[in-house]
N, C-alpha and C positions, 0 to 999 in steps of 0.2 A: 659483528660486533654490536654490543647493545645500544638501544637508542639512548642519547644523551651523553655519547661520549665526547670528550675535550681533547685537544693536544696543544701543548704550549710548544712554540718553535722559535729557536733562538738563532739568527743568522750571524754566524762569526767570520772572522777573517779567513780561517782555513776549512772549518766544517760547520754544517748547519745541523743543528741539534733538534731533536724532536723527543717530547716526553707525552706517551699516550696514557690518558686516564679515562676508565671506564667502570661503572659501578659492576661489583661482583668479579673484578679481575684486578690482578697485580698491575701496578705501573710498569710500563715498558719504555725503554730508551732506545733511539734510533739516532745513528750519526751517518750522514753523507757529506761528501765534500760539498763545499759552497761553490755556487756558479758565478764568478764575478762578473761576467759579461751579462747576465739576467738572473739576480737573486731568485726571482719568483719560480725560476725553473728548479732551483736546489730546493726550495720549499716544498714546491709540489712533488718532487720525488721523495723527499723525507716522509711527507704524509701518506703517501701511497704506500711507502714500506711498512709505515706504522699501522695503517687501516687497510690492509689488502682485502679485507671481507666485510666492511661496514661503512656507515656514515657518520660524519663528524657533525655536532651541534655547534660547537665554538671553537674558534681558533684564535687565541690570543698570540700575538708574536711581536719579536723584538726584532727590528730592523737597523741595520747600518746604512739605509740608503740616504737619508739626510747627512749622516757623519761623513760617509765617503765623498758625497758631493761637495761638502765643503773643503775637505782636506785636500781633495783632487782638484779643486776648483771646477768641476764639471756641473756648472751652474748656469741658470738662465741669465740673459743679458738683461740685468735690472737697472731701473731709473728709480732715484729718489727725489720725491717732491717734498719740499720743506719751506718754512717762513724764509722771508727775504732777510738777508744778514746771516744766515747759517749755512751758506753754501759749503763751507769746510768744516762742518761739524764732526764728520767722521775722519778727516785728517787731523784735526785739533786734537781730538779725542780728551784725554785728561792730562795730557803733557808729562805723565810719568815715564821715566826711563826704564826698559826692560832689565838692564844691568847698570847701576849707577856709575861705575868706573869704567866701562867698556866702550871706547870711543867709536868701535866699529858696529856696535849693537844697533839693530834695526826693528821697526815695528812691522807687524804683518800689514800688508797693503790692503786697504778697504775693498770690500767688494764691488762698490760702486765708485769709479774713479770722479775726480771733479768735474770733467766734462758731461757726465750724465747725472747732473745734480740740477734740478729745476726749481728755482725758488718762486715763491707766491707772494705777492704784495697785499698781506694780511697781517693782522697781530691781534691776540687775546691775550689779556693780562693775567697775572698769577690770580687775581681775584675773580676772574671770570668776565670782567668788563673788556667790551669790544674797544679796542684803542685804533685798529685800521680794518674797516669793513671789508669782507670779501664781495667783490662786485662780480656781476655775470660777465662782464667784458674780460676781467681778469681770469674767470674760470676757462672761458673759450680760449685765451691766450695759451694757457698752461696746458690744455689738452692738445692744442696744436704742436706747440713745443714737444711735449712728450711723444706725440705721433710721429714726429720727425726724427726722433732717437731710435725709431723701430725697437721697442722693448719687448722683452719676453715676459717681463713681470714688471710691476709698479709697487714701490713703497710710499706711503704717505704718512709723513711724521711732522706735524706742525707743532710749534712752541705752544705749551700750555693746553694742549687738546685734550690731556686727562682731566681738565677742570671744566671745559665746554667743547665738544666734539662736533659742533655744529658745522663749522667750516670744513674740517676733514670729511665729514658726511656729504657735504655738497660737492666737493671736488671728486671723492670716490664715485659719486653717482655719475658725474660727468664723465669721467674715465672709464666707465663701464663700456662705452662705445668702441673702445679700442680693441676688446675681444682678447685680453690678457688677464691673468691673476692679479688681483690688488691687495695689497695688504694695508689695513687702516691701523695705525699705531694705537688709537684711542680704543679699539676694540680689542687688540691683540695683547696690549700691556698698558693699561689706564693708570701709569704711575709716573712720578717725576724724575728728573735727571735726564735732560734731552739728549746726551750722547748715548747713553746705554740704552734708551728707547729706539732711537733711530737705529742703532746697530741691531738690535733684536729684530726690528720691522726689516731691515735691509736682508738679514740672514734668512728670515722666514719668506720673503718674496723671492729671492734667489734659489731657494731649493724646493719652492712649491710646484712647479712644472715636473721637476724630477720625481718627486714623492707622488705626484697625482699619476703620473704614467705607471710607477711601480704598482702602487695599489690598485690602478685598473686593471693592469696586466694580471696581478695575483687573484684579484675578484674573478677574472675570467676563467682562469685556470682551476680555481676552487669555488665554484657558483653555490655549492650547498651550505658550508658552514658560515655563521656569523664571524666575521674577521673583526678582531680588534688590534690595537697597536700599543705596545708599551711606551710609556711617556718617561722622559727624564725624572719626574717627581717620584716615581715607585709605583705608579698605578696605570691602568689601561684606559684607552679611550677609543671611541668609535672611529670606523674609517673615514667618515666625512670630516670629522674633527682633525684627524691627524693629516689628512690632505690639504685641508685649509691653513692649518697651523703647524707645519712640519718641525718648525724650531723647538716645539716641546717634546721632540723625539731624538734630540741629537745625541743624549746620553742614554737611548732606548735599551739596548742590550745589556750593558754593564749594570743598569739599574735594577733589572729583574734578578740577576744574581744576587745583588745585595740584599733585596727583599727576602729571597730564601735562605741567605746565610744568617738573616738576623732570625728567622723562624728555626733554623737548624741549631743556632747558639742556644735559643730558649729551650728547646726541646732536650738539649745536652746538659742543662742546669747553668747555664752562662749568660747572664744578661748583658754583660759587656764583651764586646769582641771586636777583631778586625777581619773584615771580609777580605779574603786574599784570593783573586782569580787570576791564574795564568793560563792563557789560551794559547792559540797558535801565532798571533800577532802582537799582542800587548798583555800587560799586567794591570790590573785594576784593584785598587785597595780603598777601604772605606772604613771609617769608625761606625760601630753600632753600639748605642747607649740603650739600656733597656729593652734590648731586643728589637729596636727600630733604628734605621738608618737616619743619620742626622740629614735634613734637607736644608739647602741654602738657595737664595734667590739671586746669586751673584755667581755666573760661571763663564766660561771662555772655552772657545774651541780654535785651534790654531792661531791664538792671539786675537781672536775677535770675541769680545764681550757679548754675552746675553743674560737677560734677567728673568727667564722663565723658571719656575721652581725645579730643581735638580736634587738629587742626592749627591752629598760631598764626596765624589769619587776622585781620586788622583790616579792618572794613567802614566806608565812608562813604557816606551817601546821595547819591552823585553818579553818575548813569548818563544814557545817551541820552536816557531820558524825563524826567529830572530837570527840575522847572519853574523857569523864571526868575522873580524877583519882587523888588519893591523893599520893604525894611523900612521902619518908621517914621522911622528917621534919613536916609532917603534913600538908603542903599547897595544896591547889586545883590547879590542873593543867587541861589544855584542849589542847588535841593533844600532838604532831603531828600525833600519831596513829588515824586511821580512820575505822570506821566500814564498809566503802566502799559501794559497792553494795551488797555484799553477806558477813554476813547476812543484812547488813545496820543496822540503827538505831532501838531500841527496838520497837519504835512506828509502824515500819513497818510490824510488825508481821511475819517476816521471820527468826526468830531464834535468833535475836540480843538481848543480856541481859545486854550489858554494856550501861551506860547512855552517851548520846550524846548532842550536841548542839540542833539538831533538837527536841530531846526529851523534852529539857527544854522549847523550843516554844510551843511544844504540850502542856505540862502540864500547862503553863501560859495561854492557850487559843488563842495564836497568829495564831495557825493553825486550820482550821475547819475539824475535824474529819469526817464530811459528805461528804467533797469533796473527789474526787477521783484524785489521783495522776497519774504520767506516768507509763504506764504498768498495769493500773487497781489496782493499790495500795490505800489502804484505811488506816487511821491513827488508832492506838489502843492507846487512851488516858491511860488507865489503865497500859498497858505494859510500856508506858513511865514512868509513876509514880513509878511502882515498880523499875525500872531500877534506877532512881534517888534516892529511898530510900536506895539504897546500898551504896551510900555516907554517910560519917559521918555528923551529926547536924551541925558541925562547918563549913561545906563547903558552907552552905548557899541555899543548894536546886537549883532548876531551876534558881533563881536569881542569886546565885552565879556563876553558870556555864556561863550565859550570861556575867556577871561583868568580868570574867577572860577571856574570848574570846575576849571581846571587847578591853581589854587592849593589848592583842596580836596584834589585827588588828590595833589598834591605833599606836605602835610602828613602824609597817610597813608603815603606811601612812606617819609617820615623817620622815621615812628613805628615802623617795623620794621628801619631800619638805623641812620642817625646817632644816634637817641635810645637806641640799645642798644649804641653803641659800634663799630658796623659800618661800616668805611669803603666807601661806595658805589663808590669807583674800582675795587675788585676785584670787583664785580657786573655781571652782565648782566640787563637788564630784558627779561623774557619777556611778551610783549604779546598779550593774546587778548580774547576777546569780542567781540560785534558791534561795540563802538566802541573797543575799546583800541589797535588800531593807528592810529587817527586822532590819537591824543595820544602815543604812546608815545615818538617821539624828543624832542619837546619836552620832556617830564617827564625823560627820561634825561639830556639835557642840562643841565637846572637842577639835577637831583640829583648829576651827576657820574658817572654809570654809564659802564662801559667800552664797551657794546655794547646794542644792542636786538636781541632775536630774534622774529620774527614766525613762527610755524609755519605749514605748508601750509594748514590749515585753523582759523584762528585763532577764528572765530566760533562753532566747535562745539568747541573743545578741552575743554570740561567734559564733553560727551558722549563725547569719545574717552577721556577720563580714566577713565570707568566701566569701559571694556574694558581699561584698563592697571592698574587698582586691583585687588590681590589679595583673596580672601575673608579676613577678618582677625577675631581675636577676642582681647580682652586680658582675662587673669584676674588679680585683685589681691586682695591681703589686707594689712591693718595688722599690722605685728608689733612695732614698738618694740623693737627688739633693738640690742644693741651689735654694731659691724662684725665682732668677733672672734668672735662666736657661731657656733655650727654651724646652718646654715640649710638644710642639704641637705634635711630632710623637708618644709619648707615650700615650697622650689622644686619638689620632685618632686610634692607635691600640686597646686600651681598648674600646672605642666605637664601633668599628667593632665588636670585639668578645662579647660584651654585646648584641647587636642586634641580631648577628648570633644565640647565645644561646636561646635567647628568642624566635626567630622565629622557631628554632628546637623544642622547646617545645610545639610548636602549639599555640602561641599567634597570635590572628588576631586583624585587625583594626589597629588604630594609635598607635605607639610605640613612647614614649618620652624617651629622655636621658637626664640624669643631671650628674654633675660633683661635687665629694667629693674629699678632700685631707685631709691626716693627716699629720698636720705640728706641729712643735716645734721650740723653741728657740735653737740655737745651744749650745750642752752640757747639755741640758735636756734629761731625760730617757723616757719620755712619751709624747704622742702627743694630741692634740685637733682635733677633726673631724670637718671640716667646709665645708659648700656648696660653690662651686665656680662657680659663673655665668661666662658666656662667656666673656674673656678679663677681667676678675676679677684679682686684684692685690692679691696673696695669702699672702703675707707679712701683708698687711694691713687687712686683713681678720683675720689672726692670732692675731694681735694686739687687735681687737675688741673682739674675742672670748675670748683671755685671760684675758681681762679687765672685761668682763662679768662673768667669770668663778671664778676669783681670786681677781678682784678689782683693778688689776693695768695691765699696757703694759710696756714692755722693747723695746722701739723703736730703740734704739742704737744697740740691739744684731742682730746678723745675724739669719735669718730665714730658717729653714731647711725644705725641703718637704720630708717627709718619704716615705708615700704610696699614690699613685693615685688611685682613685676608678670612675667607670662610672656606674650609676644605670640605666637600662632599665625597664621602666614600660609600660605594655599594658593597655587594658580597661578591667575595671571590670564588672561584670554582672549589678550592681547596681550603679549610681553615688550618691545617697543619701539615707539615711534610709526612708523607707516607711512610711506613715501617718496613712493609714487605715487598721489594722490588723482585721483578723477574729478571734474576742475574744470569739465567742460563743454567745448564748442568754444570756441577763441580768438577774441576780438574784435579788429577792426582800428577804433580810434576816433580822431577828430581830437583835436589839442590843444585846450584850452579854458582860459579865464581863471578863476582862482580866488583866494580871498582868503587873505592872511596877516596877521600882527599889524601889519605895516608897509606893507600895500597890496596891490594885484593883481599877479598874475604870470601867466605862460602856463605851463601845466603839461602835461607829457607824460601821455598816458592809456595804462597798460600794462595787458594782460589777463595775469593770473596764469597761466592756462592755458597760454599761450605761452612761459613761462619754463622754462629748463632749467639744469642744474647748471654754474656758472660764469658765468652771466649776469650782468652789472651793469647796474643802474637809477640813473641820475644824477637828482637833483633839481633843479628842482621837478618832482614826479611824483606822480600817483596810481596805485596798484597796485589793479586792481579784481578782485574775484572773488565768488561767490554768496553767501558769508557775511559779508563784510566789505571794507573799503577801507583800505589803508595810504597814509598821507600823508608824502612826503619833501620836506623843505625845499630850498631852491636849493643849499646847500652839501653835502647828505648824498648819500651813495653806498650802495646795497644790494646784496648779493652773494649769489647763491642757492648754497647750501652742499649737500654731497652728500646731506643729509638733506631736502633740499626747503625748508629754511628761509631766509626773508629775513635776512640778518644786516647790520646797519648799525653800524660801528665809530665810536666817537665820540671817546673819551679813552683815550690809551695803546695 
């Protein structure tokens, strides 16, 4: 393998995907089963299969380590240290109800219970003035109290530390003697809103030991390449940063796919699109505007809020491995529980017996049992049918399973489009993930999208996104200033910090800086995030953003700048999605009968490796390739564009 080769690796719930890129060779995709007990094992195996004869220079990868640790509560025993009077900050939260009229609705339990919160007799005011000084004797008391709680990690989040971090620094320096990871809120998130900052700080502390073990293990298995980690914001970060601030990786894998989907949409001529990623465990959707995913600073995982930059992904528990079941009322449900990688769907022949979405596709003939899947798996059609037969006849069998799972995914697609006032007729649906292209045209028709775009390697698009994602770091600070104030000094300090941090993480080549502001009208409680070109008027930017979001602007109101941000971006491995993939040798297969909603049809079987620019495929058809299958209904036509994408135009 040529010197300078790189690989993007995405660890999913069922498969670990690897995309190999090297100068002078076509990109290659490799899929191996994920190893839940030790994800690093699956990553190492996938890299070895992709690089049997060469050395890697760079390994950007998306990890679900932090995500799974939170979802499964496999976290460190964390202690929260906070200002006296704020013992219940995590419990009180924002007092908003998950469901307004549901008397049985409950919130997620905080990661740190009440009895592991240690308060500090100190107070800094909102103006930075010291109201209650932090004394040495108080520091000694706090350290002793934390020690007796036997923590695996400590989160320190004091009131108004984003204004003056001195008290937090002194506490953290003293707590170092405990020998456990310590997260300081003023370093992790120097922004206001004490509940969200404390929640973010606690999330980080609770998963830091887990993430450090994983990255240490991975580095030991793969000592040669420089390893980077995908962050939730759509960029990559160095290993040390990811180990110390794993809260930035909670949406790691899905973010990479959205980055690639935006690039694919641009290449296909669609600036606005919906990224639709259906994998083995879940479906992730995200709105893409002007080729770039929208970034939010307010997200949550398992009901726990965090305020690190993250692409605006909406996730539902609907994937190829999602289990079909009947609830107590007799209704067919699909997901959110998944068969995962072990034992997997029944058709994998690994011991699974419960019916899944993949089993439904298998039983309807959408998947070829003669094809070998990642890791040498072959489909067992009889096992799939036996699993589906366990459902009552009223469930509708395989067709019923697909109907229900598509309804779940359609709701998710509406969540990021029509429910936000975005007309789907101006959007393309970029379908990827191992199962996405099987459902794409049906969902796009239901939603009213203008087209479906299936990239050349949709089953590994998230892994490709890791090669398209730039190194990225966002520096922020709450300023609470008037839009007319001179903010040049704050911008300059944030720019220096962002540039210094990205260089520290090993970013090479040209680094670009961009400005972002969270602004609002005086008296509002929430902000809008606006891009701020040099010398731009933030007030005018807010007026425009407010009109776009809510349909009106209030030009007579004072504009308040809440938080300033500077985003530093380095150079990615790839500037654009590659066109010419190694799809293997073309296969010539006979037509076969497959099932649709209203009956069986005879479908043409097309090998994607045989397709060239300008080729048309008329449905009913199945376009097969190593990483996925694309399903075309009888009245649909797919065309291969000059970027190698399959484009199905539907409305308009």
